[in-house]
C-alpha positions as CSV (number, residue, x, y, z in Angstrom):
1,M,-0.3,-45.9,-60.1
2,L,-2.2,-48.8,-61.7
3,P,-4.2,-47.9,-64.8
4,S,-7.5,-49.0,-63.2
5,L,-6.8,-46.9,-60.1
6,R,-5.9,-43.9,-62.3
7,R,-9.1,-44.4,-64.2
8,R,-11.2,-44.6,-61.0
9,N,-9.6,-41.5,-59.5
10,G,-10.2,-39.7,-62.8
11,E,-13.9,-40.7,-62.6
12,R,-14.0,-39.4,-59.0
13,R,-12.4,-36.2,-59.9
14,A,-14.9,-35.7,-62.8
15,A,-17.8,-36.5,-60.4
16,L,-16.5,-33.9,-57.9
17,L,-16.0,-31.2,-60.6
18,A,-19.5,-31.9,-62.0
19,A,-21.1,-31.8,-58.6
20,L,-19.4,-28.5,-57.8
21,S,-20.5,-27.0,-61.1
22,A,-24.1,-28.2,-60.7
23,S,-24.5,-27.2,-57.1
24,L,-22.3,-24.1,-56.8
25,G,-21.7,-22.9,-60.4
26,D,-19.8,-19.6,-60.6
27,T,-19.8,-19.2,-56.8
28,V,-16.7,-21.3,-56.7
29,T,-13.3,-21.3,-58.5
30,V,-11.6,-24.7,-58.7
31,V,-7.8,-24.8,-58.9
32,G,-5.5,-27.8,-59.3
33,A,-8.0,-30.2,-60.9
34,D,-5.4,-31.4,-63.4
35,A,-3.3,-33.5,-61.1
36,G,-3.2,-35.1,-57.6
37,L,-6.0,-36.5,-55.5
38,H,-7.5,-33.2,-54.2
39,V,-8.5,-29.8,-55.5
40,V,-8.6,-26.3,-54.0
41,V,-12.0,-24.7,-54.1
42,W,-12.2,-20.9,-53.6
43,L,-15.6,-19.8,-52.4
44,N,-16.0,-16.5,-54.4
45,R,-18.8,-15.1,-52.1
46,V,-17.5,-16.2,-48.7
47,P,-14.9,-13.9,-47.1
48,K,-11.8,-15.5,-45.7
49,A,-12.8,-14.3,-42.3
50,Q,-15.6,-16.8,-42.4
51,E,-13.5,-19.8,-43.4
52,D,-13.2,-21.2,-39.8
53,A,-17.0,-20.9,-39.2
54,L,-17.7,-22.6,-42.6
55,I,-15.3,-25.4,-41.8
56,A,-16.9,-25.9,-38.3
57,R,-20.4,-26.1,-39.8
58,V,-19.3,-28.5,-42.6
59,L,-17.5,-30.8,-40.1
60,A,-20.6,-30.7,-37.8
61,A,-22.6,-31.9,-40.8
62,G,-20.3,-34.9,-41.2
63,I,-18.3,-33.7,-44.2
64,G,-14.5,-33.7,-44.0
65,L,-13.0,-30.6,-45.6
66,Y,-9.9,-28.6,-44.8
67,P,-9.3,-24.8,-44.9
68,V,-6.6,-23.4,-47.0
69,G,-5.8,-20.7,-44.4
70,P,-3.2,-22.8,-42.5
71,L,-1.3,-23.4,-45.8
72,Y,-0.4,-19.7,-46.1
73,A,2.4,-18.0,-44.2
74,P,0.9,-15.8,-41.4
75,A,3.7,-13.3,-42.1
76,Q,2.2,-12.7,-45.6
77,P,-1.5,-12.2,-45.1
78,D,-1.9,-10.6,-48.5
79,A,-0.5,-13.6,-50.3
80,R,-3.8,-15.4,-50.4
81,P,-7.2,-14.4,-51.9
82,D,-9.7,-12.6,-49.8
83,T,-12.2,-15.4,-50.1
84,A,-12.5,-18.6,-48.1
85,G,-10.9,-21.7,-49.6
86,L,-11.1,-25.4,-49.1
87,V,-9.0,-28.4,-49.9
88,M,-11.2,-31.2,-51.1
89,G,-10.0,-34.7,-51.5
90,Y,-11.9,-37.3,-53.5
91,A,-9.7,-40.5,-53.8
92,S,-11.7,-42.6,-51.3
93,L,-15.2,-41.3,-52.1
94,N,-17.9,-42.7,-54.4
95,Q,-20.3,-40.7,-56.5
96,Q,-23.1,-40.7,-53.9
97,T,-20.8,-39.5,-51.2
98,I,-19.3,-36.8,-53.4
99,D,-22.8,-35.6,-54.4
100,R,-24.0,-35.6,-50.7
101,G,-20.9,-33.7,-49.6
102,V,-21.2,-31.0,-52.2
103,R,-25.0,-30.6,-51.5
104,T,-24.2,-30.2,-47.8
105,L,-21.4,-27.7,-48.6
106,S,-23.8,-25.7,-50.8
107,E,-26.4,-25.6,-47.9
108,V,-23.8,-24.4,-45.4
109,I,-22.6,-21.7,-47.8
110,K,-26.2,-20.5,-48.3
111,A,-26.7,-20.4,-44.5
112,I,-23.5,-18.4,-43.9
113,L,-24.4,-15.9,-46.6
114,C,-27.9,-15.2,-45.3
């Protein structure tokens, strides 16, 4: 990867992590932020049973996120946490899009928890 591309992706990753921290704070746990072009975000207050509903609402709002559920073997349901989880990519996004996406996610989470 070219140094300038690596730097830009690092800036995008930092923007995503900052937006998640500012909007969702300790209601999320971020995993895998040290490498790659995506992170896994565990939603500490959203049960895994609500993961599909959350994804549907976020997609309807125009935000592209992916559930972690399909990444776990169905034969081992206890292998994953009891909370909903998301795979969030950032490589093709700018600061404004990241901020808007995280704000929308925060609104959807609040609506699901009410």
